[in-house]
ZAMARGU-4260 file (C-alpha; in steps of 0.2 Angstrom, whole numbers, plus 5000, padded with zeros to 4 digits):
<rodrens>
0) 5395/5446/5580 | 5401/5433/5567 | 5419/5433/5563 | 5432/5422/5554 | 5444/5415/5567
5) 5460/5404/5566 | 5460/5388/5575 | 5476/5379/5567 | 5484/5375/5551 | 5471/5375/5537
10) 5458/5377/5550 | 5448/5393/5550 | 5430/5394/5556 | 5416/5407/5557 | 5412/5409/5575
15) 5402/5420/5587 | 5414/5433/5596 | 5410/5448/5606 | 5406/5464/5597 | 5420/5477/5596
20) 5418/5493/5606 | 5426/5510/5608 | 5441/5507/5619 | 5451/5523/5615 | 5445/5541/5611
25) 5453/5539/5593 | 5443/5523/5589 | 5429/5520/5577 | 5418/5506/5575 | 5414/5501/5556
30) 5401/5489/5551 | 5409/5479/5537 | 5400/5477/5520 | 5414/5469/5510 | 5430/5461/5516
35) 5442/5452/5504 | 5454/5437/5506 | 5472/5443/5503 | 5486/5431/5496 | 5495/5435/5512
40) 5481/5428/5522 | 5486/5412/5515 | 5503/5413/5524 | 5492/5413/5540 | 5483/5398/5534
45) 5499/5388/5531 | 5515/5395/5537 | 5513/5408/5550 | 5502/5399/5562 | 5515/5399/5576
50) 5511/5417/5578 | 5492/5415/5580 | 5482/5408/5594 | 5465/5400/5592 | 5451/5413/5591
55) 5461/5426/5582 | 5451/5436/5570 | 5458/5437/5552 | 5457/5449/5538 | 5465/5465/5533
60) 5455/5471/5517 | 5439/5478/5524 | 5427/5492/5520 | 5410/5497/5527 | 5400/5510/5536
65) 5405/5520/5551 | 5393/5515/5566 | 5402/5525/5580 | 5417/5536/5584 | 5427/5540/5599
70) 5426/5558/5606 | 5443/5563/5598 | 5437/5558/5580 | 5431/5573/5571 | 5435/5568/5553
75) 5422/5554/5552 | 5404/5553/5557 | 5392/5538/5558 | 5385/5534/5541 | 5401/5538/5532
80) 5407/5525/5519 | 5425/5520/5522 | 5439/5509/5517 | 5451/5503/5530 | 5470/5502/5526
85) 5478/5486/5532 | 5492/5495/5542 | 5487/5505/5557 | 5496/5522/5558 | 5494/5538/5568
90) 5497/5550/5554 | 5507/5562/5566 | 5524/5553/5571 | 5541/5555/5563 | 5538/5541/5551
95) 5521/5546/5547 | 5526/5564/5543 | 5538/5556/5530 | 5523/5546/5523 | 5532/5530/5529
100) 5515/5524/5537 | 5520/5506/5537 | 5533/5511/5550 | 5522/5521/5561 | 5532/5524/5577
105) 5516/5525/5587 | 5510/5508/5583 | 5526/5499/5579 | 5527/5482/5587 | 5543/5485/5596
110) 5542/5469/5606 | 5544/5459/5590 | 5555/5471/5581 | 5542/5475/5568 | 5534/5490/5560
115) 5517/5497/5561 | 5503/5486/5568 | 5492/5477/5555 | 5474/5471/5556 | 5472/5453/5558
120) 5490/5448/5556 | 5498/5438/5570 | 5507/5443/5586 | 5521/5449/5575 | 5510/5464/5570
125) 5501/5467/5586 | 5487/5454/5587 | 5474/5467/5581 | 5457/5459/5577 | 5454/5459/5559
130) 5441/5463/5547 | 5434/5447/5541 | 5419/5450/5553 | 5403/5459/5554 | 5411/5474/5564
135) 5429/5481/5566 | 5436/5492/5579 | 5448/5504/5570 | 5461/5513/5580 | 5468/5530/5575
140) 5452/5533/5565 | 5456/5551/5564 | 5469/5547/5551 | 5467/5529/5544 | 5450/5526/5536
145) 5448/5532/5518 | 5431/5541/5515 | 5424/5535/5498 | 5409/5541/5489 | 5392/5533/5493
150) 5389/5528/5475 | 5397/5513/5466 | 5399/5495/5471 | 5410/5490/5485 | 5423/5483/5473
155) 5426/5500/5465 | 5434/5505/5482 | 5438/5490/5492 | 5455/5487/5485 | 5461/5503/5492
160) 5463/5494/5508 | 5479/5484/5502 | 5482/5477/5485 | 5479/5492/5474 | 5491/5503/5484
165) 5503/5489/5486 | 5504/5486/5467 | 5505/5505/5464 | 5520/5506/5476 | 5528/5491/5468
170) 5527/5499/5451 | 5534/5516/5458 | 5548/5507/5467 | 5552/5497/5451 | 5555/5514/5443
175) 5555/5507/5425 | 5563/5520/5413 | 5551/5528/5400 | 5548/5516/5386 | 5557/5502/5396
180) 5552/5484/5400 | 5544/5478/5416 | 5542/5460/5421 | 5529/5455/5434 | 5532/5438/5442
185) 5515/5431/5449 | 5498/5436/5441 | 5488/5435/5457 | 5478/5450/5462 | 5493/5461/5466
190) 5502/5455/5451 | 5487/5459/5440 | 5486/5477/5447 | 5505/5479/5445 | 5503/5475/5426
195) 5488/5487/5424 | 5496/5501/5434 | 5512/5499/5425 | 5503/5501/5408 | 5493/5516/5414
200) 5509/5524/5420 | 5516/5522/5403 | 5528/5508/5405 | 5533/5503/5387 | 5532/5484/5388
205) 5524/5473/5402 | 5528/5455/5403 | 5518/5444/5416 | 5523/5427/5422 | 5513/5414/5430
210) 5508/5396/5429 | 5489/5397/5432 | 5479/5398/5415 | 5465/5409/5422 | 5478/5422/5428
215) 5487/5422/5412 | 5471/5424/5402 | 5466/5439/5413 | 5482/5447/5410 | 5482/5444/5392
220) 5465/5452/5390 | 5472/5468/5397 | 5486/5468/5384 | 5500/5461/5395 | 5512/5450/5386
225) 5512/5434/5396 | 5524/5420/5399 | 5518/5403/5405 | 5532/5397/5416 | 5527/5379/5414
230) 5533/5380/5396 | 5550/5387/5400 | 5565/5377/5407 | 5575/5393/5411 | 5565/5408/5416
235) 5579/5421/5418 | 5587/5415/5401 | 5571/5417/5392 | 5567/5434/5399 | 5585/5440/5395
240) 5582/5433/5377 | 5565/5442/5376 | 5572/5459/5380 | 5587/5463/5369 | 5598/5450/5376
245) 5600/5460/5392 | 5584/5457/5402 | 5570/5469/5408 | 5574/5486/5415 | 5564/5481/5431
250) 5556/5466/5439 | 5542/5465/5452 | 5541/5449/5463 | 5522/5448/5467 | 5523/5431/5474
255) 5533/5430/5490 | 5537/5417/5503 | 5527/5402/5497 | 5533/5402/5479 | 5532/5386/5468
260) 5548/5377/5463 | 5557/5378/5480 | 5556/5361/5487 | 5570/5364/5501 | 5561/5380/5507
265) 5544/5371/5507 | 5552/5357/5517 | 5559/5369/5530 | 5543/5378/5532 | 5534/5362/5534
270) 5546/5356/5547 | 5545/5372/5557 | 5526/5370/5556 | 5527/5353/5566 | 5535/5361/5581
275) 5526/5368/5596 | 5523/5386/5594 | 5536/5393/5605 | 5550/5383/5597 | 5543/5387/5580
280) 5543/5405/5583 | 5561/5404/5589 | 5566/5394/5574 | 5557/5406/5562 | 5565/5421/5571
285) 5583/5415/5570 | 5584/5402/5556 | 5568/5404/5545 | 5569/5402/5527 | 5558/5406/5512
290) 5554/5398/5496 | 5565/5409/5485 | 5564/5402/5467 | 5554/5417/5461 | 5565/5430/5470
295) 5581/5422/5463 | 5573/5421/5446 | 5569/5440/5447 | 5587/5444/5452 | 5594/5434/5438
300) 5582/5441/5425 | 5583/5459/5428 | 5596/5468/5417 | 5612/5475/5424 | 5609/5491/5433
305) 5591/5487/5434 | 5579/5486/5449 | 5569/5472/5458 | 5554/5478/5467 | 5547/5466/5480
310) 5528/5467/5485 | 5527/5448/5489 | 5529/5445/5508 | 5545/5437/5514 | 5548/5431/5532
315) 5565/5422/5532 | 5580/5426/5543 | 5593/5415/5534 | 5588/5417/5516 | 5603/5414/5504
320) 5605/5428/5492 | 5616/5428/5476 | 5625/5444/5483 | 5641/5442/5472 | 5630/5442/5456
325) 5619/5456/5463 | 5634/5466/5467 | 5643/5463/5450 | 5627/5467/5440 | 5623/5482/5450
330) 5605/5477/5454 | 5595/5488/5465 | 5582/5480/5477 | 5567/5490/5485 | 5554/5482/5496
335) 5543/5484/5511 | 5525/5485/5517 | 5514/5497/5507 | 5512/5514/5514 | 5494/5514/5509
340) 5489/5532/5513 | 5504/5538/5503 | 5497/5533/5487 | 5478/5536/5489 | 5477/5553/5482
345) 5486/5547/5466 | 5474/5532/5464 | 5457/5539/5469 | 5454/5550/5454 | 5456/5534/5443
350) 5443/5525/5454 | 5431/5539/5452 | 5431/5537/5433 | 5417/5528/5424 | 5429/5519/5412
355) 5438/5510/5426 | 5456/5511/5419 | 5463/5499/5432 | 5449/5486/5430 | 5444/5485/5448
360) 5427/5479/5443 | 5435/5464/5434 | 5446/5457/5447 | 5434/5448/5459 | 5431/5430/5453
365) 5420/5425/5468 | 5409/5435/5480 | 5403/5424/5494 | 5395/5426/5511 | 5406/5427/5526
370) 5399/5410/5532 | 5407/5401/5518 | 5424/5409/5522 | 5433/5392/5526 | 5428/5385/5509
375) 5434/5401/5501 | 5451/5400/5509 | 5453/5382/5503 | 5447/5386/5486 | 5459/5401/5485
380) 5474/5392/5491 | 5472/5377/5479 | 5467/5389/5465 | 5451/5379/5462 | 5436/5385/5451
385) 5446/5399/5443 | 5448/5408/5459 | 5458/5424/5457 | 5450/5435/5471 | 5437/5432/5484
390) 5426/5445/5492 | 5417/5440/5507 | 5400/5448/5512 | 5396/5448/5531
</rodrens>
């Protein structure tokens, strides 16, 4: 089959790889019909290369049709249309029974000290072949895949794999009080959904911050109050002034480790990227740092006693944090990989509605064949051609 494989920093290629097969009785094989590029895939393209090896199959936002199931899979049958969550969970362990699926104890990558295995996301998370391919082997298929209706375009359901539940969790974790104000840093795909979910759930005022004109315009179309950070010298001060002189009740950081405006962090990441993989892994594990401009701005913007919710991915071990200020101001911080299946029952009724209240039909800016995936990665990273979200078609 054809699959998108990693071969080095900013070097991804569509190559021929062996077809996946049933390896365990709880496996399923899914023929992929749509598979998206996630913002966190760009971390593999740039920063997390030391944890990949040439030929690794990328991608963790797939959906498709079940082709084959193992003998212990009774919930699915060939022909079912499914979305595959990005984290792999058994559904039965101590963590899964508490709906902490991203911490599944059956698939935890204990050798790396990490949580549940993820599709297409480095040796840190199990080196499981990903979904930017024609076919995907899905472990623990009795629990993981989400069965969706046969009708409707793929984009109606595809984002259940990651970014829509991720945004839903981020808004829930933010816990904005009724009638309160939520600021969303970063209006990429997750940030766009954060803003829309917040509005749907009744947040009184939503402010979205970004520096990409196309992203700001999309949010504005959905009634979000937008702030172009290129026009602002002091983002925290501006937000505090905008919200009663005390700042938003809650802030979501939907950007993560590769934020703009962090030259020291960018230099540190680049330096580690020049090292041999074994040294780079050791450096990242012990002294890795992130680009923290957005996180620090979020912590300084939120009002006293407010909440900062992190959905952007971070990976640093020695990230400096303004703990004295956080403690003095009573800031709460919530974060973590999304527990996808935890939120599906709440989200699904909205996707089944014809009026599309979360605007899932309006997010994809580029639908491209899998063969053009290398071009799509470059375009998405450099934000060319108004690129907001790319969906690949195997």
